[in-house]
VODOVEX-369602 format. One line per field, with one value per residue (C-alpha): residue number from 1; x, y, z. Coordinates in nm, 2 decimals, always signed. Layout:
BEGIN
nr <- NUM, ...
x <- X, ...
y <- Y, ...
z <- Z, ...
END
This chain:
BEGIN
nr <- 1, 2, 3, 4, 5, 6, 7, 8, 9, 10, 11, 12, 13, 14, 15, 16, 17, 18, 19, 20, 21, 22, 23, 24, 25, 26, 27, 28, 29, 30, 31, 32, 33, 34, 35, 36, 37, 38, 39, 40, 41, 42, 43, 44, 45, 46, 47, 48, 49, 50, 51, 52, 53, 54, 55, 56, 57, 58, 59, 60, 61, 62, 63, 64, 65, 66, 67, 68, 69, 70, 71, 72, 73, 74, 75, 76, 77, 78, 79, 80, 81, 82, 83, 84, 85, 86, 87, 88, 89, 90, 91, 92, 93, 94, 95, 96, 97, 98, 99, 100, 101, 102, 103, 104, 105, 106, 107, 108, 109, 110, 111, 112, 113, 114, 115, 116, 117, 118, 119, 120, 121, 122, 123, 124, 125, 126, 127, 128, 129, 130, 131, 132, 133, 134, 135, 136, 137, 138, 139, 140, 141, 142, 143, 144, 145, 146, 147, 148, 149, 150, 151, 152, 153, 154, 155, 156, 157, 158, 159, 160, 161, 162, 163, 164, 165, 166, 167, 168, 169, 170, 171, 172, 173, 174, 175, 176, 177, 178, 179, 180, 181, 182, 183, 184, 185, 186, 187, 188, 189, 190, 191, 192, 193, 194, 195, 196, 197, 198, 199, 200, 201, 202, 203, 204, 205, 206, 207, 208, 209, 210, 211, 212, 213, 214, 215, 216, 217, 218, 219, 220, 221, 222, 223, 224, 225, 226, 227, 228, 229, 230, 231, 232, 233, 234, 235, 236, 237, 238, 239, 240, 241, 242, 243, 244, 245, 246, 247, 248, 249, 250, 251, 252, 253, 254, 255, 256, 257, 258, 259, 260, 261, 262, 263, 264, 265, 266, 267, 268, 269, 270, 271, 272, 273
x <- -1.99, -1.62, -1.50, -1.20, -0.95, -0.74, -0.43, -0.57, -0.35, -0.45, -0.33, -0.18, -0.42, -0.13, +0.05, +0.05, +0.21, -0.12, -0.45, -0.73, -1.08, -1.42, -1.57, -1.58, -1.29, -1.31, -1.14, -1.36, -1.67, -1.84, -1.86, -1.74, -2.00, -1.96, -2.01, -1.66, -1.46, -1.16, -0.96, -0.92, -0.64, -0.65, -0.42, -0.26, -0.55, -0.81, -0.95, -0.98, -0.82, -0.74, -0.41, -0.56, -0.75, -0.46, -0.22, -0.47, -0.53, -0.16, -0.07, -0.32, -0.18, +0.18, +0.07, -0.08, +0.26, +0.19, +0.43, +0.29, +0.01, -0.30, -0.61, -0.91, -1.18, -1.44, -1.43, -1.71, -2.04, -1.90, -1.83, -1.47, -1.18, -0.95, -0.64, -0.41, -0.05, +0.05, +0.43, +0.56, +0.69, +0.33, +0.17, +0.43, +0.36, -0.02, -0.04, +0.17, +0.37, +0.56, +0.93, +0.83, +0.58, +0.83, +1.08, +0.82, +0.71, +1.05, +1.20, +0.91, +0.90, +1.26, +1.21, +0.91, +1.08, +1.38, +1.14, +0.96, +1.27, +1.48, +1.43, +1.67, +1.71, +1.99, +2.23, +2.21, +2.58, +2.74, +2.44, +2.49, +2.20, +2.17, +1.95, +1.77, +1.77, +1.59, +1.25, +1.16, +1.46, +1.47, +1.84, +2.03, +2.41, +2.59, +2.90, +3.06, +3.02, +3.14, +3.46, +3.52, +3.46, +3.63, +3.34, +2.99, +2.76, +2.38, +2.09, +1.72, +1.53, +1.22, +1.35, +1.69, +1.88, +2.18, +2.05, +1.97, +1.86, +1.86, +1.84, +1.68, +1.35, +1.06, +0.86, +1.09, +1.43, +1.49, +1.53, +1.26, +0.99, +1.07, +0.72, +0.59, +0.42, +0.25, +0.09, -0.02, -0.18, -0.37, -0.50, -0.61, -0.70, -1.04, -1.31, -1.43, -1.71, -1.69, -1.98, -2.00, -1.99, -2.33, -2.34, -1.97, -1.98, -1.75, -1.43, -1.08, -0.94, -0.59, -0.50, -0.18, -0.16, -0.22, +0.07, +0.35, +0.24, +0.25, +0.03, -0.25, -0.56, -0.87, -0.95, -1.32, -1.39, -1.48, -1.50, -1.39, -1.07, -0.73, -0.40, -0.10, +0.15, +0.44, +0.37, +0.10, -0.14, -0.51, -0.71, -1.04, -1.00, -1.31, -1.25, -0.87, -0.90, -0.72, -0.96, -1.01, -1.10, -1.33, -1.51, -1.61, -1.89, -1.95, -1.87, -1.68, -1.96, -2.14, -2.04, -1.81, -1.97, -1.76, -1.83, -1.57, -1.25, -1.15, -0.85, -0.52, -0.31, +0.00, +0.16, +0.23, +0.59, +0.65, +0.82, +0.95, +1.04
y <- +1.63, +1.71, +1.94, +2.17, +2.18, +2.46, +2.28, +2.21, +2.32, +2.63, +2.82, +3.16, +3.38, +3.61, +3.32, +3.43, +3.10, +2.92, +2.94, +2.98, +2.88, +2.95, +2.60, +2.28, +2.05, +1.77, +1.52, +1.60, +1.79, +1.77, +2.11, +2.15, +2.19, +2.57, +2.57, +2.70, +2.45, +2.67, +2.81, +2.57, +2.57, +2.42, +2.13, +2.10, +1.87, +2.14, +1.98, +2.18, +2.06, +2.17, +2.09, +1.84, +1.64, +1.63, +1.51, +1.25, +1.11, +1.09, +0.95, +0.67, +0.59, +0.58, +0.35, +0.11, +0.10, +0.35, +0.62, +0.77, +1.01, +1.02, +1.24, +1.04, +1.30, +1.23, +1.40, +1.65, +1.49, +1.13, +0.85, +0.82, +0.91, +1.19, +0.98, +1.27, +1.23, +1.47, +1.53, +1.50, +1.86, +1.98, +1.76, +1.87, +2.23, +2.22, +1.97, +2.21, +1.92, +1.97, +1.88, +1.56, +1.47, +1.55, +1.31, +1.04, +1.08, +1.10, +0.81, +0.58, +0.71, +0.62, +0.27, +0.19, +0.31, +0.09, -0.21, -0.14, -0.14, -0.40, -0.73, -0.81, -1.10, -1.20, -1.47, -1.77, -1.81, -1.47, -1.28, -1.00, -0.86, -1.01, -0.87, -1.10, -0.99, -1.28, -1.30, -1.62, -1.81, -1.92, -2.02, -1.72, -1.67, -1.49, -1.32, -1.28, -1.65, -1.75, -1.55, -1.67, -2.04, -2.01, -2.19, -2.10, -2.07, -2.06, -2.06, -2.09, -1.76, -1.93, -2.15, -1.97, -2.30, -2.39, -2.47, -2.84, -2.98, -2.85, -2.48, -2.26, -2.33, -2.10, -2.33, -2.48, -2.64, -3.00, -2.92, -3.08, -2.83, -2.58, -2.44, -2.10, -1.98, -1.69, -1.93, -2.16, -1.86, -1.77, -2.12, -2.15, -1.79, -1.72, -1.56, -1.21, -0.97, -0.62, -0.44, -0.14, -0.36, -0.50, -0.88, -0.95, -1.18, -1.47, -1.34, -1.47, -1.23, -1.23, -1.18, -1.16, -0.84, -0.95, -0.73, -0.79, -1.07, -0.86, -1.01, -0.77, -0.76, -0.54, -0.33, -0.39, -0.02, +0.17, +0.03, -0.31, -0.17, -0.16, +0.00, -0.23, -0.09, -0.22, -0.16, +0.11, -0.05, -0.04, -0.36, -0.51, -0.72, -0.92, -1.02, -0.95, -0.75, -0.42, -0.15, +0.00, -0.34, -0.42, -0.09, -0.16, -0.38, -0.27, +0.02, +0.07, -0.05, -0.30, -0.67, -0.76, -0.91, -1.22, -1.25, -1.34, -1.48, -1.82, -1.86, -1.80, -2.11, -1.92, -1.59, -1.34, -1.24, -0.87, -0.80, -0.45, -0.25
z <- +1.37, +1.41, +1.69, +1.64, +1.92, +2.04, +1.91, +1.56, +1.28, +1.08, +0.78, +0.80, +0.60, +0.51, +0.33, -0.04, -0.16, -0.09, -0.28, -0.03, -0.13, +0.03, +0.01, +0.23, +0.29, +0.03, +0.26, +0.56, +0.46, +0.80, +0.97, +1.33, +1.61, +1.60, +1.22, +1.16, +0.95, +0.92, +0.63, +0.33, +0.07, -0.28, -0.37, -0.72, -0.82, -0.74, -0.42, -0.10, +0.22, +0.57, +0.74, +0.99, +0.73, +0.49, +0.76, +0.88, +0.54, +0.44, +0.78, +0.73, +0.39, +0.53, +0.82, +0.56, +0.39, +0.11, +0.06, -0.26, -0.16, -0.38, -0.35, -0.23, -0.31, -0.58, -0.92, -0.95, -1.04, -1.04, -0.80, -0.92, -0.70, -0.81, -0.74, -0.84, -0.71, -0.44, -0.42, -0.07, -0.08, -0.16, +0.10, +0.36, +0.30, +0.29, +0.59, +0.79, +0.93, +1.25, +1.28, +1.45, +1.18, +0.90, +1.06, +1.09, +0.73, +0.58, +0.77, +0.67, +0.31, +0.27, +0.43, +0.21, -0.11, -0.04, +0.02, -0.31, -0.53, -0.35, -0.19, +0.10, +0.34, +0.58, +0.45, +0.69, +0.66, +0.72, +0.84, +0.58, +0.38, +0.03, -0.25, -0.47, -0.84, -1.00, -0.83, -1.01, -0.86, -0.49, -0.52, -0.40, -0.41, -0.13, -0.26, +0.09, +0.17, -0.17, -0.13, +0.23, +0.14, -0.20, -0.36, -0.46, -0.16, -0.23, +0.01, -0.03, -0.02, +0.11, +0.40, +0.45, +0.46, +0.24, -0.10, -0.18, -0.52, -0.87, -0.96, -1.06, -0.90, -0.80, -0.58, -0.32, -0.26, -0.15, +0.22, +0.44, +0.54, +0.26, +0.20, +0.09, +0.41, +0.23, -0.02, +0.26, +0.43, +0.11, +0.10, +0.47, +0.58, +0.73, +0.52, +0.58, +0.48, +0.35, +0.53, +0.29, -0.03, -0.12, -0.09, -0.01, +0.30, +0.22, +0.08, +0.17, +0.43, +0.28, -0.09, -0.29, -0.50, -0.87, -0.98, -0.74, -0.51, -0.19, +0.08, +0.17, +0.39, +0.37, +0.68, +0.61, +0.58, +0.26, -0.09, -0.22, -0.39, -0.22, -0.31, -0.28, -0.03, -0.24, -0.61, -0.55, -0.80, -0.71, -0.75, -0.64, -0.32, -0.43, -0.79, -0.80, -1.12, -1.15, -1.06, -1.41, -1.54, -1.25, -1.27, -1.64, -1.51, -1.15, -0.91, -0.59, -0.36, -0.59, -0.62, -0.92, -1.22, -1.18, -0.81, -0.54, -0.69, -0.54, -0.31, -0.49, -0.55, -0.68, -0.60, -0.89, -0.95, -0.98, -1.32, -1.25, -1.56
END
């Protein structure tokens, strides 16, 4: 059972901007030891929350690299998650964030959003940040070095050495030792089990998101599905299908109809619209 502390957040019952409800917290339904769970308010999706449980859930998402907050509660009478989007402004108000918490959330949201829409690395020549526009081409031109040297300067996005060989290429340049370390990790990582998913005991512990290629790991808790911290797409860590497709023939805690997908031998390229 959960125990309420003296410092636990609480709603002001006089706040007329919130809709208070007399039902259990959908994020943490366990009552406290004294049986008093505290006042609950209703989110825009209709699920009831307390400030503490809402803060904890959204903080856990943020710490996993996810800055878009979705409701994890189940739809009534189903085993499907609500997954409604909670705008930050709504979450901030109903989580009763402190000034320190707001600073933490807002700084990390900004950082993660920038990472999602841009891909930056430091140019090995001038040490300035360079954005890669063509995600299928490792040959990257630095405009600063090109201007300084008065000739085109290109470096390899993968090994960060001056470019050698023909371009464009998506696998490697001609420098010795130019390898995709993420791909090597996918091929050689240890296997893991998912204790709460029936029969999943020998799954690669690291996967590349099938949508954007982001390297992800499963924390071994909960269901087999995972939300990519970069593209925010939910997929099955076991079969690598997008969640809606996977759930056509299985459920969150039952093995996929196609079993465990083999180790990935290529990394998907994110084709952002």
